[in-house]
N, C-alpha and C positions, 0 to 999 in steps of 0.2 A: 143323879143315882136313882132316880125312878125307872128312867127309860134303859138304864143299864141291867140293872137287877131283875127287870121285867123279862128284858131279851134272854137274860140267862137265865131264867127258871124256864123259860120255855123251851130252851134248846133240844133237851131231851129227845122232847115229840117231835119237832121242826125238821121236816125233809130237806136233804141238802141239794142244790142244784147238781145233774150228774156229773159236770167235770168236775168240783169240789171233792164230790165223791173219790174218783179216780186218783185226785192228788193226793187226799187225804192217806187213800190206801199205799200209795208210792211212799208215803214218810214215814207210815206205820212200818211197812218193809224195810226201808231205809233206815229207821231209829232201831229195830230189833236186829238187825244185820250189825249195828255199831254194838249193842250190848253184848253180843254172841262173840263178838271178835273180841271186844274189850273185857271178856273174862279172862284172855290169855294173858293179859298185861298187869302190870305192876297195883295201879290203882284199882282194877278189877280183881285181882287176887285177895287185895287185901278189903275190900268191902264184901266179898262173898264170906269169907273169914269171919268178918266181923260180925255178919249176920247170923252165921253159922254159931257161933260161942254164944251172940247175945240172946240168941232165942225168939221167943214169942209164940202167940198164938198161930197153929199151922191155918193160913187161910190163903196167903196168896204167893205166886211164885216167884224163886229166885231164878231168872234167867241163867240158861248154861249150867245149873247146879241140880241137886239130885234131893233138895229140901226144899220146904216151905216155912214161912214166918208172918207175922203180922203184917198187914197193911203198909202203914208207916215206915217199918225195917226193910218191907221188899221195895219201896218205891226209895231210900234212900240207897238201896244198893242197886238196883236197877239205874238208877242214874249216874252212880257212879260209874257202872259199866258203860252206860251209852256215851260217855265221855271220857272214857277211859284214854280215848286216843283221839284222833282230829278227823273221824269218819262221820259225823252228825251233821246234821244240816245245818243250816244259817238263814238269817233274816237280817237283810241290810238296813232296812230302813229303821229298824228297832236295835241294832247293833247285839243282837244274840243270837243265842242257838236254841231254838224253843223247844224241837225234839226231845232231846236228853231230857228233858225235864216233865215236858206234857205228854207225853206215853207213857214213861214208867208210872207217871200219878194216876192215868185213866187206866191203866192194868190193873194198878194194885186197887184201885177202888172200885174198878168194875167189878174185879173178882169177888172182892169183900160183899157186894151187893147182886153177883149173879146176874148182870146186865146183859144184854144182847149183844152180838156185834153191831147191828146200825146203830144200837145207843151207844156203844163204845166209839165207833166214828162220829158221831155227833158230837161225843167230849171230848174227843183229841182236837175237831176244828174249833169248837169253840174255845180249846184253850189256846191256838194257834192265836186267835183273834182278839181275845182281851189281853194276855200276856203281853202282845207284840205292844197294841197301842200302848200301853200305858207308858212305857218308854221313847215311843215315838210322838207321845205327848208331852213329857218329859224334855225335851230336845234332843234324843238319840246320843248319835257320838260326840257332838260338842256339849253336851249334858255331863256326860261320862268324864271327857276331858276334864271340863272345867270345875266339878264337884269333885270328884275323887271318888263318887259312888260307881257301881258297877252296872250297866245295864244288863251286864251278862247274869247278874243274878236276879234282878228286879224283874226284868220280863219274862221269863222261864217260871219265878217263883208266883205270879199274879194268873200266868198261864196253866200252871199245874195244878192251881189253887181251884181255876175255873175249871178244867178238864173234871176234876176228882168231883167236885159241887155237882156237876152236872150228874155224872154216875151216879151220885145220892140222890138225885132229884130234889134237892133242896128247893124250897120255895123263895118267891122275890124278896121276902122277908129273911129268909135265912141265908139268902145273898148278901143282901147288904151286910149281916153280920160277920159272914163268913170273910168279905173283902175287909171288915174292919181289924180281923186277926190276921188274916195276909198280910194287911198294913205295919202292924207291930214287928211282925217275922221280917220284914221287907230290909234287906240287910246285904253285906256285900261291898267291897272297896276293890279299885282296880289295882293293888296290890297281886292280885292274882298272876301278874304277868311276870312277877318274879319266880314264881314256883318251877325249880328247875326239873323237877321230875313229875309231874303231870298228877301229882294225887291230889293237891290243895284244889288245884284248878279244877278235876274232876268232882270235887264235893263243891266246890263254888258252882258251877256252872250247872250239874246235874242232880249230885246226892241232896245237898242241901234243898236244893230247889223244890225237888219234887218231895223229899220227904216234909217240909214244911206247907207245900201247900193241900196235901193228904190230912194233912193234922188240921188245918184252917178246916175242910170240908167235913172231915168227922166230929171235931167238938160240937159245931152248930148242928149236925144231923144226929148227935146225943141229947141236943136241947138246949146248950149253952147259948145265952144273948150276950148281946155287946151294944157299941155305938151303932143309931141307926144311917147316918151318914158317915164316912170316917173322910169322904172325898170334901166336905164342906164346914165351916164354923170353925170355932175356937181348935187350932195345936191341929187340923187338918193335914190328909196326908201331903198334898200338894204345898202347904204352907212349910212344909219340912224340908221338902226335896228341890222345889222349883217354884215359888211365890208368882213368879211370872207366866207358867204356864196356863193354859187354858184347858180346863177338866172337860170341854165338848168335844177335845178331842179321841176321848174314851168312846165315844156315840158315832163318831163321821165314817159314814155309809158303813154301819154295823147292819149287818143284814143283807148289803150290798156287793161289797169289797172284802172279799176273803182273804186272809193274809197266810193261809197254806198255799192258796196259788202264787206268793210272792215270796215264797221261802225257797232258796236254794237248796237243791242236792249235789253234793259236792263228786266230780267225776275220778278224782283224784284224793286218796287217804291221807291227805297233807293239811297243812292250817289252810282257812282260806284266802290270806293274802297272797299266797303261792300258785292257787291255784291259774290264773292267769298267766303265769309264766309259764308252765307247763304247755297250757293251753297254746302258748306261743312259740315254743320250742320244737313240739310236736306239729306246728303248722310249718315253721320252717323246713322241718327236715323233711315234710312230705313235697314240698317247692323245690329243695334241693340236697336229695340224700347225703349223708354225711355221718364218717366216725369219729367218734371220741378222738383219737390220734390225731385228727383233723382239724382238731379247734385250736384256736390260738388262743380267744378270748370268749368269752361272754358277759356283756352287760344288761342288766335287767333294770328299770324303772321303775320304781311303785310309789302310790302316796307317801307321804313323809312319815305319817301315823304307821301305814302298815308297812311298811320298813323296818320301822325300832323293833314290830313284835315279831319280825322274821331273821334278822339279821345274824346270822353266826350264832343263833342258840343253842343251849346244850341239849335240847329235845331235838331228836333228829329230825322231826317229822313236821317240825316248825323252824325247822331251819334251812333257808332260800338257796343258801349255797349248799351245804347236804344233799339237800333234794334232787335241784337243778344237776350236780355231781352224778348222783346216780343213775339219773333221767339221760346224761349223754354216753354214761357206759352202757346201761341195759335198754336204750333206747323205748324204754317208758318206767314208770312208777308205780310199784305193789305194795298192798299190805304189808306181806311178807321183808320186800327189799328194803324199806324205813325202817324196819323193826330187828335187820340183823345186826345188831351191835357190835360185830367184829369187822363191820365196814367202817367205822367211824376210823380207825388207826389203819385200814389197808394202803396200803402205798399208793395203789392204783387210785381209790378213790380218794384220797389227798391232792395226786398230780391234779386229777380232775378238778374238784374243788378250788386249788389256787387259780384257777384259770376264771374262776365267777365272782363278778365285783355287781353289789348293790347299792345305785344313786337312788336316795330318795329325791322326790320330784315335789316340788310344791305345787306346778298346775295341775298335777296330780291328785293331790290333797284337793285341792277345789272341788273337785268331781265327785268325792265321797259323798254319800254312800256306794256310789258305781266303783268297781273296784277295777280299773285299769293298769296294766301294765304294756311297757313297751321293750321290746326284748331284741338285740341284738349279737348275731355271731359273726367273727372273724374267723376266718379259716388259714389254715397255715400260708396257703395260695395267694392270700390274699382278699379272695372273694369276700366280699359284706353283705350278710343276709340282716332285714330289718323286719320286727310284726310288731303292730300296735295290737292289743287286743284291749277291745270295751267291754263284750258281750261272751262272758267266761260260760263254757260248756255246762250245762245244770242250774245257770238263774233263770228269771222268767222269760228273757229276751231270747235265749237261747238253749231251752229243755233239753234234758235227756229224755229218750223213749223210754215205754215201759220195759222194752226187751234189757235197754244199758242198764237201766234201775236192777232187771233182776238178774243181771250178768254181775256187777257190782257185789249184789247182796249175796248170791253165790260164791262170788271168791272170798267172802267174808266168813260166811257160815259153815259150806259145805267141808272144810278143814276141821272143825270143833264139832259138829253133830251128826256129819255125812251127810252124802249127797240126795240119798233117800228121803230122809228126814227134812231136809234144805227143800226137797222139791214138793214137799207137802204142805210145807208150812208156806212156802211161798203162794201156792194154789190155794190156801185158807184165807191169808190174808186177800187176795184179791174176789175173795167170796165172802167176805165176812158179814154181808146181809142174811146170809144163811144160816149161821150162827146162832141159838138161842141163848148160848152163856157163853161167854168170855171166855171160861174156866177149860172150854174145850181146846183151846190153843196151847193148854199146860202141857201134854205130852210132846207136842212139838217144839218145844222152847227150853225142854231141860234134857238134860243128859241121861242116859237109860238107867 
């Protein structure tokens, strides 16, 4: 606790390596784009309506809206926006989506305290470092599967709290208390996977976690005290969640290994388990071009747990069969195409979907958290094409370029805020060090 709290308290003034700064900017832009595009989807509309009616002190930005609210409400709303869809980033070792909570929390608290762009970047990077280490230490995917607790809420929550506390310039002692308040708020069940409308899922991944993280930071910054070490002693955090976990994992290579550099940015606007399948299909088409009508069958093999998440789901962008059908017909997948509800019952889509088979593969499960897909396409003339994808585009092993990330963000932002505002926002994000007050981004994040 001493090492962890001291490191966190010094983060606001600690310079980051150049490559970490660049990665953090990329994830900030990617998450802002997810928020903006999410404003047009049901979870995002519900969140914006709630914050508009709920009110609150006009302090913080509600992204893609035209009003302000309190920092806690803004964190909740923007977190919902960020995971209103499946476009936000993901961190495989911790089994979590850090950005959808960390960036909204850093933005809300940053506006509340009027921090600089450089300070904001450090807060975001700290959030990725701290939140992900919590569920990696607990056991990652295996912990979630065996305990029924959700890594997708625990990691983002601690990440959001760390980012907001960095923005608040909490002392080491305050960081200790903040971790206590965050541990008490830690919650979330694996039942998020049963949500068919993505609203409760958006709350679980982004809204609840960003809100609670900002709450922890503001409470201790306002003078609240608490337990000095929630990680040790009677009824501590690890005793509750996993008594066999080694708390030293929270400080393993802290300051050496920056988790934002190990976080994936999705190339495709669909659920993480589908990314490798689309990469494989795209690669096969480059190898031997074909039309949808030429395809007799598509067989995709995924890890057993991954297959269960995306097997014929009701939500289009996390249904592998639907997404692959769209890719067959359109030769690509876009944000617009996976949200075109009329295509769910379109005869051409249904015909293509009937050709797609998903097979759970235990051997691929054993490779998790590496998300591997085996894609096989059989054509009407008997041609058989096969591709195994180990390194998904957008992962640290196969990263997207800055230009690719900007292109993705432009596709998400420009239709809502316009091309000019999108271009200005992108330019400002990649020059955050020149911003004296993070509130300078507000005009570029909101509707006119």
